C-alpha positions as CSV (number, residue, x, y, z in Angstrom):
1,M,78.2,91.0,92.3
2,N,79.9,88.1,90.6
3,R,83.4,87.9,88.9
4,D,82.2,88.9,85.4
5,E,80.2,91.8,86.7
6,A,83.1,93.1,88.8
7,L,85.5,92.9,85.8
8,Q,83.0,94.7,83.6
9,Q,82.4,97.4,86.2
10,S,86.2,97.9,86.6
11,A,86.6,98.2,82.8
12,D,83.7,100.6,82.5
13,A,85.1,102.8,85.3
14,L,88.6,102.9,83.6
15,Q,87.0,103.9,80.3
16,E,85.0,106.7,82.0
17,L,88.2,107.8,83.8
18,A,90.1,108.0,80.5
19,S,87.2,110.0,78.9
20,A,87.2,112.4,81.8
21,L,90.9,112.9,81.6
22,K,90.7,113.4,77.8
23,A,88.2,116.2,78.5
24,G,90.7,117.8,80.9
25,K,88.8,116.8,84.1
26,S,91.1,115.4,86.8
27,S,88.6,115.2,89.7
28,A,87.8,111.6,88.9
29,L,91.5,110.6,88.9
30,L,92.0,112.3,92.2
31,R,89.2,110.2,93.7
32,Y,91.0,107.0,92.6
33,L,94.4,108.3,93.8
34,D,92.7,109.1,97.2
35,T,91.6,105.5,97.3
36,I,95.0,104.2,96.5
37,S,96.4,106.3,99.3
38,K,94.2,104.4,101.7
39,F,94.5,100.9,100.2
40,H,98.0,100.8,98.6
41,N,98.3,97.1,99.2
42,Y,95.4,96.4,96.9
43,S,95.7,96.2,93.1
44,F,94.7,99.2,91.1
45,G,91.7,97.3,89.8
46,N,90.5,96.5,93.3
47,C,91.0,100.1,94.3
48,M,88.8,101.1,91.5
49,L,86.1,98.7,92.6
50,I,86.3,99.9,96.2
51,C,86.1,103.6,95.0
52,I,83.1,102.8,92.8
53,Q,81.0,101.0,95.4
54,C,82.1,102.8,98.6
55,P,83.8,106.1,97.8
56,N,84.2,107.0,101.5
57,A,85.8,103.7,102.5
58,T,88.7,104.1,104.9
59,L,89.5,100.5,106.1
60,V,88.1,97.3,104.5
61,A,88.3,93.6,105.5
62,G,86.3,90.4,105.0
63,F,83.5,89.2,107.3
64,Q,85.7,86.7,109.2
65,R,88.6,89.2,109.5
66,W,86.2,91.7,111.2
67,K,85.1,88.9,113.6
68,K,88.7,88.3,114.6
69,L,89.0,92.0,115.4
70,K,85.8,91.7,117.5
71,R,83.7,93.7,115.2
72,W,80.6,92.5,113.3
73,V,79.0,93.6,110.0
74,K,75.8,95.5,110.7
75,K,72.6,93.8,109.6
76,G,71.6,94.7,106.0
77,E,75.0,96.1,104.9
78,A,76.0,95.2,101.3
79,G,79.5,93.9,100.8
80,I,82.0,95.6,98.5
81,A,82.9,93.2,95.7
82,I,86.6,92.9,94.8
83,L,88.6,90.2,92.9
84,A,90.7,87.6,94.7
85,P,93.1,85.2,92.9
86,L,92.4,81.5,92.7
87,L,95.7,79.8,93.5
88,M,96.5,76.3,92.2
89,R,98.7,74.3,94.6
90,K,101.0,71.5,93.3
91,S,103.6,69.7,95.3
92,E,106.6,68.2,93.7
93,L,109.7,66.5,95.0
94,D,112.9,68.3,94.2
95,E,115.1,66.5,91.7
96,D,118.7,66.8,90.8
97,S,120.1,66.5,87.3
98,T,120.2,62.7,87.6
99,G,116.5,62.4,88.4
100,N,117.1,61.5,92.1
101,T,114.9,63.2,94.7
102,D,116.2,64.7,97.9
103,G,112.9,64.1,99.6
104,E,112.1,67.8,99.9
105,A,108.6,68.8,98.8
106,T,108.2,72.0,96.9
107,V,104.8,73.7,96.8
108,L,104.2,75.5,93.6
109,R,101.5,78.2,93.4
110,A,100.0,79.5,90.2
111,I,97.1,81.8,89.6
112,R,94.4,80.1,87.6
113,G,91.8,82.8,87.6
114,F,90.0,85.2,89.9
115,R,86.8,85.1,91.9
116,A,84.6,87.8,93.4
117,V,84.8,88.1,97.2
118,H,83.2,90.7,99.4
119,V,84.8,93.0,102.0
120,F,83.2,95.6,104.3
121,D,84.3,99.1,105.3
122,V,84.8,99.8,109.0
123,S,81.8,102.1,108.8
124,Q,79.6,99.1,108.0
125,T,80.7,97.3,111.2
126,E,80.2,97.8,114.9
127,G,82.0,96.4,118.0
128,E,85.2,97.0,119.9
129,P,87.2,100.2,118.9
130,L,90.1,99.6,116.6
131,A,93.7,100.5,117.3
132,E,95.3,102.4,114.5
133,I,96.1,99.9,111.8
134,G,99.0,100.6,109.4
135,A,99.0,104.3,110.4
136,I,102.2,106.3,110.1
137,T,102.8,108.2,113.3
138,G,105.1,111.1,114.1
139,D,105.6,114.6,112.8
140,P,106.8,115.4,109.3
141,G,110.4,115.5,110.5
142,E,110.4,111.9,111.4
143,R,108.8,110.9,108.1
144,I,111.5,112.8,106.3
145,A,114.2,110.9,108.1
146,R,112.5,107.6,107.2
147,I,112.2,108.4,103.6
148,E,115.8,109.7,103.5
149,E,117.0,106.4,104.9
150,F,114.9,104.5,102.4
151,I,116.4,106.5,99.5
152,R,119.9,105.7,100.6
153,S,119.0,102.0,101.1
154,K,118.2,101.9,97.4
155,G,121.8,103.0,96.7
156,I,120.7,106.6,95.7
157,E,122.8,109.5,96.7
158,L,120.9,112.3,98.5
159,A,122.0,115.9,98.7
160,Y,120.5,119.3,99.7
161,T,121.4,122.6,98.1
162,E,120.5,126.3,98.4
163,A,119.8,126.8,94.7
164,L,118.4,124.5,92.0
165,G,117.7,126.9,89.2
166,G,114.0,127.3,90.1
167,A,113.3,123.6,90.7
168,L,112.3,122.2,94.1
169,G,114.2,118.9,93.5
170,M,116.1,117.0,90.8
171,S,116.5,113.3,90.0
172,E,119.7,112.4,88.0
173,G,119.7,108.6,88.0
174,G,121.3,107.5,91.2
175,K,121.3,110.9,92.8
176,I,118.5,113.1,94.2
177,T,119.1,116.8,95.0
178,I,116.5,118.8,97.1
179,L,116.3,122.5,97.7
180,S,117.2,123.1,101.3
181,T,114.9,126.1,101.9
182,L,111.6,124.2,101.6
183,T,109.1,123.7,104.4
184,L,109.0,120.2,106.0
185,A,105.8,119.3,104.0
186,Q,107.3,120.5,100.8
187,T,110.5,118.6,101.5
188,F,108.7,115.4,102.1
189,S,106.5,115.6,99.0
190,T,109.5,116.6,96.8
191,L,111.5,113.7,98.1
192,V,108.7,111.3,97.1
193,H,108.3,113.0,93.7
194,E,112.0,112.6,92.9
195,L,112.2,109.1,94.3
196,A,109.3,108.2,92.0
197,H,111.4,109.3,89.1
198,E,114.2,107.0,90.3
199,L,111.9,104.1,90.7
200,L,109.8,104.5,87.5
201,H,111.8,106.5,84.9
202,R,115.3,105.0,84.6
203,G,116.3,102.6,81.8
204,D,114.2,101.9,78.7
205,R,111.1,103.4,80.1
206,R,112.6,106.9,80.2
207,K,113.0,106.7,76.4
208,E,109.4,105.5,76.0
209,T,107.8,108.4,77.8
210,T,107.6,112.1,77.5
211,K,108.7,114.6,80.2
212,V,105.1,115.6,80.8
213,F,104.1,112.0,81.2
214,R,107.0,111.3,83.6
215,E,106.2,114.4,85.7
216,T,102.5,113.4,85.9
217,E,103.4,110.0,87.1
218,A,105.8,111.3,89.7
219,E,103.4,113.9,91.0
220,A,100.7,111.2,91.2
221,V,103.0,109.1,93.4
222,S,103.7,112.1,95.5
223,Y,100.0,112.9,95.8
224,V,99.2,109.3,97.0
225,V,102.0,109.1,99.5
226,S,101.5,112.6,100.9
227,K,97.8,112.0,101.2
228,A,98.4,108.7,103.0
229,V,100.5,110.3,105.7
230,G,98.0,113.1,106.3
231,L,99.6,116.1,104.6
232,E,97.4,118.8,103.1
233,L,98.0,119.3,99.4
234,S,98.0,122.6,97.6
235,T,95.8,123.4,94.6
236,Q,98.9,123.6,92.5
237,A,99.8,120.0,93.2
238,V,96.3,118.8,92.4
239,D,96.1,120.9,89.2
240,Y,99.4,119.4,88.0
241,I,97.8,116.0,87.6
242,Q,96.0,116.3,84.3
243,L,95.7,113.6,81.6
244,W,97.1,110.5,79.9
245,N,95.8,111.3,76.4
246,G,92.6,109.4,77.0
247,D,94.2,106.0,76.2
248,E,92.7,103.4,78.5
249,T,95.6,100.9,78.0
250,I,98.3,103.4,78.7
251,L,96.3,104.8,81.6
252,M,95.9,101.4,83.2
253,Q,99.6,100.5,82.9
254,S,100.7,103.9,84.2
255,L,98.4,103.9,87.2
256,E,99.5,100.3,88.1
257,L,103.1,101.6,88.2
258,V,102.0,104.6,90.2
259,R,100.3,102.3,92.7
260,D,103.3,100.0,92.9
261,A,105.8,102.8,93.5
262,A,103.5,104.5,96.1
263,S,103.0,101.1,97.8
264,Q,106.7,100.4,97.9
265,I,107.4,103.8,99.6
266,L,104.5,103.6,102.1
267,T,105.4,100.0,103.0
268,A,109.0,101.2,103.7
269,L,107.7,104.1,105.8
270,E,105.4,101.8,107.8
271,A,108.2,99.3,108.4
272,A,110.4,102.1,109.7
273,S,107.7,103.4,112.0
274,H,107.1,99.9,113.3
275,Q,110.8,99.4,114.0
276,E,111.0,102.7,115.8
277,T,108.0,101.7,118.0
278,V,109.7,98.3,118.8
279,S,113.0,100.0,119.6
280,H,111.3,102.5,121.9
281,T,109.4,99.7,123.7
282,E,112.7,97.7,124.2
283,M,114.4,100.8,125.7
284,E,111.5,101.4,128.1
285,V,111.6,97.7,129.2
286,A,115.3,97.9,129.7
287,H,115.0,101.1,131.7
288,V,112.3,99.5,133.9
289,A,114.4,96.4,134.4
C-alpha cells in the first residue's frame, strides 16, 4: 500500500465510522478506541490504519526494530501500512540582532509530507520472547496513587466526599471531587473521566461544545485508559459512548483530542511505574551493598 492508498483508506474508514455512529451503532467506535488503548503513541489516523488492516494487533514495530529485539518477521507476512512524516532538515547559524553569528548551529526540522511505511504485529514475528514493553504493572491501588499524583502535578485540587448528589465525580475547573464509596476500579475510571474534562473542556472549548458532547469525550478517554491498564468495563460505560452527529470533521477533531488526552495520561502512568521500578531496584542494590 502506498501513501495515497493509505490516506484514502483512512478517509473511507472515518466516513464509515461517522455513518455507523449516525445510525446509533457504537461497536465500530469501540474497536478504534480499543486500538488507541494499545497504541496511544500513534496518531489517530495511524490507529485507524492499524485497526483496519490488523484488528487483533497488540504490539507493532518495523522490520529492523524487530531484528534488534531478536525477532524476525515470518515468511509471507504482509506489513501493516501506516504514514510516517518526511522531515526536512536545515542547519542555520544562530544570529544576534546585529547579524553576527555565535558559531552555534541550529538544526531546524519541518514536515514536508508523509510516506507509507510498513510495520508488523508481534503475532507476525518469531524469535526470542519479549519482556513486557510499556506495560503498567501493579494493582488498581497503585494506579490510583499514580493518577492522583499526576492530577495534583497539573495544579488541580483533588478531594473525596461521601455524597455528590448522585454523581460519581465532578470537575469544576481546577478541582476534581470523587465519591469516596466507589470500588477501586470505579475510582480509577472516574478519576480519568474527570481529568479528561480538566484537560479538554476548560476555556473556549467548553463554550463550543454541548454537555452530551463533553461527556462522550470524557467517557471515551476513560474507556481508552481503563482498557489500556487492563480493567474490565461495564456495559453501562460502553453504551454511554454513542455518537458525534455523523459529522466526519468534528468526529476526527474530537477523536484526535481523545487520543491526545489518553496518551498524556497513559504516558504519565507509565513514567510513574518506571520510576517506581527504578527506586525499588536502587533500594535492593543498597540493601545488598
